[in-house]
C-alpha positions in Angstrom: -10.7 -46.6 32.2 -8.7 -49.8 32.8 -6.1 -49.5 35.5 -3.2 -51.9 35.6 -2.8 -51.7 39.4 -6.1 -53.5 39.7 -5.2 -56.2 37.2 -3.7 -59.7 37.9 -0.3 -58.1 37.3 -0.4 -56.4 40.7 -0.7 -59.8 42.5 2.0 -61.3 40.4 4.3 -58.4 41.1 3.6 -58.6 44.8 4.2 -62.3 44.9 7.5 -62.0 43.1 8.6 -59.3 45.6 7.6 -61.6 48.5 9.5 -64.4 47.0 12.6 -62.3 46.7 12.3 -61.3 50.4 11.8 -64.9 51.4 15.0 -65.9 49.5 16.9 -63.2 51.3 15.6 -64.4 54.7 16.7 -68.1 54.1 20.1 -66.9 52.8 19.8 -68.1 49.3 22.1 -66.5 46.7 20.7 -63.3 45.3 21.5 -64.3 41.7 19.3 -67.4 42.0 16.5 -65.2 43.5 16.7 -62.8 40.6 16.6 -65.6 38.2 13.4 -66.9 39.6 11.9 -63.4 39.7 12.9 -62.8 36.1 11.3 -66.1 35.0 8.0 -65.2 36.7 7.9 -61.7 35.3 8.4 -63.1 31.8 5.2 -65.1 32.1 3.0 -62.4 33.6 -0.6 -62.1 32.4 -1.1 -59.3 29.8 -2.3 -56.1 31.2 -5.8 -55.7 29.9 -8.8 -57.2 28.2 -8.0 -57.9 24.6 -9.6 -55.6 22.0 -9.5 -55.8 18.3 -6.2 -54.4 17.0 -6.1 -52.2 13.9 -3.3 -51.5 11.5 -1.5 -48.2 12.2 -0.8 -46.4 9.0 2.0 -44.0 8.4 1.6 -40.4 9.4 -0.2 -38.4 6.7 1.7 -35.9 4.6 1.7 -32.6 6.5 2.4 -29.5 4.5 4.4 -27.6 7.1 8.0 -26.6 7.7 7.9 -28.4 11.0 5.3 -30.2 13.1 4.7 -32.4 16.1 1.8 -34.4 17.6 2.1 -35.3 21.2 -0.1 -36.8 23.9 -0.5 -34.4 26.8 -0.6 -37.0 29.7 2.1 -39.5 28.6 4.3 -36.9 26.9 4.8 -39.4 24.0 5.5 -37.9 20.6 3.3 -39.6 18.0 4.6 -37.8 15.0 7.1 -35.1 14.3 9.2 -33.4 11.6 12.0 -30.9 12.0 10.9 -30.6 15.6 14.4 -29.5 16.9 15.1 -27.0 14.1 15.2 -23.4 15.0 12.3 -21.4 13.5 10.4 -18.2 14.0 7.4 -18.6 16.4 5.5 -15.4 15.3 2.6 -14.8 17.7 3.0 -18.2 19.3 5.5 -16.2 21.4 2.5 -14.9 23.3 2.1 -18.2 25.0 5.3 -17.4 27.0 4.1 -13.9 27.6 0.9 -15.4 29.0 2.8 -18.0 31.1 4.7 -15.3 32.8 1.5 -13.2 33.5 -0.3 -16.3 34.9 2.7 -16.9 37.1 2.6 -13.4 38.4 -1.1 -13.7 39.1 -0.5 -17.0 41.0 2.3 -15.4 43.0 0.0 -12.6 44.0 2.1 -9.9 42.3 -0.8 -9.1 40.0 -4.6 -9.2 40.2 -7.0 -9.5 37.3 -8.4 -6.2 38.3 -4.9 -4.5 38.4 -5.0 -1.5 36.0 -2.2 -1.1 33.5 -1.2 2.2 32.1 -0.9 2.0 28.3 2.3 3.5 26.9 2.8 5.1 23.6 4.9 2.2 22.4 2.1 -0.3 23.2 -0.4 1.9 21.5 1.7 2.2 18.4 2.3 -1.5 17.9 1.6 -2.8 14.4 0.0 -6.1 13.4 -2.9 -7.6 15.3 -4.3 -5.4 18.1 -7.1 -5.1 20.6 -7.1 -1.3 20.1 -6.2 0.0 23.5 -5.6 3.7 23.8 -2.4 5.6 25.0 -2.4 6.8 28.6 -5.6 4.9 29.4 -5.7 2.3 32.2 -6.8 -1.2 31.2 -7.4 -4.1 33.6 -5.0 -7.1 33.4 -7.9 -9.4 32.6 -8.9 -7.4 29.5 -5.3 -7.2 28.3 -4.9 -11.0 28.7 -8.1 -11.7 26.8 -7.1 -9.2 24.1 -3.7 -11.0 23.8 -5.2 -14.5 23.9 -8.3 -14.1 21.8 -7.4 -11.3 19.5 -3.6 -11.8 19.6 -3.1 -8.2 20.4 0.4 -7.0 20.1 -0.5 -3.8 21.9 -1.9 -5.9 24.8 1.3 -8.0 25.0 3.6 -5.0 25.2 1.4 -3.3 27.8 1.5 -6.4 30.0 5.3 -6.8 29.5 6.1 -3.2 30.4 3.9 -3.3 33.5 5.5 -6.5 34.8 9.2 -5.8 33.9 9.4 -2.0 33.3 10.3 -2.5 29.6 9.8 -5.0 26.9 13.5 -5.7 26.8 13.6 -6.6 30.5 10.5 -8.7 30.0 12.3 -10.7 27.2 15.0 -11.5 29.7 12.3 -12.8 32.1 10.9 -14.9 29.2 14.3 -16.5 28.6 14.5 -17.3 32.3 11.2 -19.1 32.2 12.1 -20.9 29.0 15.3 -22.2 30.6 13.3 -23.5 33.6 10.9 -25.3 31.3 13.8 -27.0 29.4 13.4 -24.9 26.2 17.1 -25.3 25.3 16.8 -24.0 21.7 14.8 -20.9 22.3 15.6 -17.2 22.6 13.1 -14.4 23.0 13.8 -10.7 22.3 10.2 -9.4 22.5 6.8 -10.3 23.9 4.9 -10.4 20.7 6.7 -12.5 18.1 7.6 -9.7 15.8 10.4 -10.8 13.4 14.0 -10.6 14.7 16.9 -12.8 13.7 17.6 -13.4 17.4 14.0 -14.4 18.2 13.5 -18.1 17.6 12.4 -21.4 19.1 11.7 -25.0 18.0 8.5 -27.1 17.7 9.8 -29.3 20.5 10.3 -26.3 22.8 6.8 -25.0 22.0 5.4 -28.4 23.0 7.1 -28.0 26.4 5.6 -24.6 26.8 2.1 -25.6 25.7 2.1 -28.6 28.1 3.2 -26.4 31.0 0.6 -23.7 30.2 -2.3 -26.3 30.2 -1.1 -28.2 33.2 -0.1 -25.3 35.4 -2.9 -22.9 34.7 -6.2 -24.7 33.9 -8.2 -21.8 35.3 -6.7 -19.5 32.6 -6.2 -22.0 29.8 -10.0 -22.1 29.3 -9.8 -18.6 27.9 -8.0 -20.1 24.8 -11.4 -21.6 23.8 -13.2 -18.3 23.8 -14.3 -17.5 20.2 -14.7 -13.8 20.3 -13.9 -10.8 22.5 -15.2 -7.2 22.4 -13.1 -4.3 23.7 -13.7 -0.6 23.1 -16.8 -1.5 21.1 -14.7 -3.5 18.6 -15.6 -7.2 18.4 -12.9 -9.5 17.1 -12.9 -13.3 16.5 -10.4 -15.9 17.7 -8.1 -16.7 14.7 -8.1 -20.4 15.6 -10.5 -21.8 13.0 -10.5 -25.3 14.6 -12.6 -23.8 17.5 -15.5 -23.7 15.0 -14.7 -26.9 13.1 -13.9 -29.4 15.9 -15.9 -29.6 19.1 -13.0 -31.3 20.9 -10.5 -28.4 20.2 -10.2 -26.0 23.1 -7.1 -24.0 22.1 -4.5 -22.8 21.7 -2.8 -20.1 19.5 -2.3 -18.9 16.0 0.7 -17.1 14.6 1.8 -15.5 11.3 4.5 -13.3 9.8 5.7 -13.3 6.2 8.9 -14.9 7.3 7.4 -17.5 9.7 4.5 -18.5 7.6 1.2 -19.5 9.1 1.5 -21.3 12.4 -0.9 -23.0 14.8 -0.7 -24.8 18.1 -3.9 -26.8 18.8 -5.1 -28.9 21.7 -8.1 -31.2 21.8 -9.6 -33.4 24.5 -11.5 -36.4 23.5 -12.6 -39.2 25.9 -10.0 -38.3 28.5 -7.2 -38.2 25.9 -5.6 -34.8 25.2 -3.4 -34.2 22.2 -1.2 -31.3 21.3 -0.6 -30.5 17.7 1.9 -27.9 16.4 2.5 -26.8 12.8 4.9 -24.1 11.8 5.5 -22.6 8.4 2.3 -23.5 6.5 1.3 -21.5 3.4 -2.1 -20.1 4.5 -4.7 -19.7 7.3 -6.6 -22.6 5.7 -3.5 -24.8 5.5 -2.6 -24.4 9.1 -6.1 -25.4 10.2 -6.2 -28.3 7.7 -2.8 -29.7 8.5 -3.5 -29.4 12.3 -6.8 -31.3 11.8 -5.0 -34.1 10.0 -2.6 -34.6 12.9 -5.3 -34.6 15.5 -7.5 -37.0 13.5 -4.6 -39.3 13.0 -3.7 -39.3 16.7 -7.2 -39.9 18.0 -8.1 -42.5 15.3 -5.1 -44.8 15.7 -3.7 -44.3 19.2 -5.0 -44.5 22.8 -3.6 -43.3 26.1 -4.0 -45.3 29.3 -3.2 -44.5 32.9 -1.3 -47.5 34.3 -0.3 -46.4 37.8 -1.2 -43.6 40.1 1.5 -41.5 41.9 2.3 -42.5 45.5 0.3 -45.8 45.3 2.1 -48.8 46.6 3.1 -51.2 43.8 5.1 -53.6 46.0 7.2 -53.8 49.1 10.8 -54.9 49.5 13.0 -56.0 52.4 15.0 -53.1 54.0 17.9 -53.9 56.2 19.1 -52.2 59.4 15.9 -50.2 59.6 13.2 -49.4 62.1 10.9 -51.3 59.7 11.7 -54.5 57.7 9.5 -53.6 54.8 9.7 -50.6 52.4 6.7 -49.6 50.3 7.7 -48.8 46.7 5.7 -46.9 44.0 6.0 -44.1 41.5 6.5 -40.4 42.1 4.2 -39.4 39.3 1.2 -40.8 37.5 2.3 -43.2 34.7 0.5 -42.9 31.3 1.3 -44.6 28.1 0.2 -43.9 24.5 0.1 -47.0 22.2 -1.6 -48.0 18.9 -5.2 -48.8 19.4 -6.0 -52.4 20.1 -2.6 -53.3 21.5 -3.3 -52.8 25.3 -3.4 -56.6 25.8 0.1 -56.9 24.4 1.6 -54.8 27.2 3.8 -56.3 29.9 5.3 -54.8 33.0 8.2 -55.9 35.2 10.0 -54.6 38.2 13.6 -54.6 39.0 14.3 -53.9 42.7 17.7 -53.2 44.3 19.0 -56.4 45.9 20.1 -54.7 49.1 18.3 -51.7 50.5 19.9 -50.3 53.7 18.4 -47.9 56.1 18.2 -45.0 56.5 16.1 -44.4 53.4 14.6 -41.0 52.4 11.1 -40.7 51.0 11.3 -40.4 47.2 14.7 -42.1 46.9 15.0 -44.5 44.0 15.3 -48.3 44.6 14.5 -49.9 41.3 12.6 -49.5 38.1 9.3 -50.4 36.5 9.6 -51.3 32.9 6.7 -51.3 30.5 7.1 -53.2 27.2 5.0 -53.8 24.1 5.6 -56.9 22.1 8.8 -57.4 23.9 10.2 -53.9 23.2 10.7 -51.6 26.2 8.6 -48.4 25.7 8.6 -46.8 29.2 10.8 -47.0 32.2 10.2 -45.3 35.5 12.1 -45.3 38.9 10.5 -47.2 41.8 10.7 -44.8 44.8 10.3 -45.1 48.5 6.8 -44.0 49.5 7.9 -43.2 53.0 11.1 -42.6 55.0 12.6 -45.4 57.1 15.0 -44.5 59.8 17.8 -46.7 61.2 16.7 -49.4 63.5 17.9 -50.2 67.0 21.5 -51.4 67.7 20.2 -55.0 68.0 18.4 -54.7 64.7 21.4 -53.3 62.9 23.7 -56.0 64.3 21.3 -58.8 63.5 20.9 -57.6 59.9 24.6 -57.1 59.6 25.1 -60.8 60.5 22.4 -61.9 58.0 23.9 -59.8 55.2 27.3 -61.5 55.8 25.7 -64.6 54.3 24.2 -62.8 51.3 
């Protein structure tokens, strides 16, 4: 995988930052310095080795009430329709139920071996079930697999009641987690996705939840690729048909009610590129699989994702005034990925804009500029340049000396 930080761009960026520091030291006017820097950045070498570009067609027609195709690493949305419209999630709700149980496991409040007493309410649940029995104790691991693989409503309620005391209390917990994830147009009233006028979400919010589930809990996410599960001598198959049709698909979840239609969240990993596809409100089991496959094929065929910079790696340094050190290392707080049409990597350019005067003390992680990535002259990604280490105030002599120098800036 090509990495911009090893390209000629890094040397050019470092040189321009050094030039700016030199200008400051010889007391040239900052506007003149910035003009020189801007001119150099405008002529930077493209960021990669040229590959043959291909035309990017329009998104194929997707027969769904709402859909979204997103790259997992960059977060870039490749295609969407009605992604912010409130809709019923059906059993996709169980992703949030799982997210909470996984969180409880990580916090040590649960163990996979913890036995859950099955209530009559859980036992009586309609719809898809793993067929647990009332007043029996079932390990958390079995209940999770029954919910993930078999979409068991009974398993979902049993887990919810064990964690929160009642399903209603668990729904409150679900909404708390949704708020923390930024799911602003979501409201849960149950753990299963059974129809209710106050139980809704959006395609966009489901994408936030799916990304969190995959990134935060990889050790449990792998269960979403399991094709079948046997409990109580009853073997049931995973309802995600793409697990059998596409070797790159490793999740995630199906859903269906009469009012919600047939829904599917899919994720596939191909050549280090992971895509998330969401379709809501299709007309049949076959349609949800077919439309999801269309989106995934479109994304993998016509787009690519590249890692440009690593988190906490030095991209440049800048002069810092009145500090214990004269140089401040700057980089990014998080890995920077971009998703672009295939064959356009050589058309990327990057530039940095650094604060003209950085005064100590400086805290680690504080922002002191931006990195801007553009394609064909159009900005596509912008990220803050942050201090990679703290710099304390310098000595009295250093502060007075720099104060004198700044007087001429």
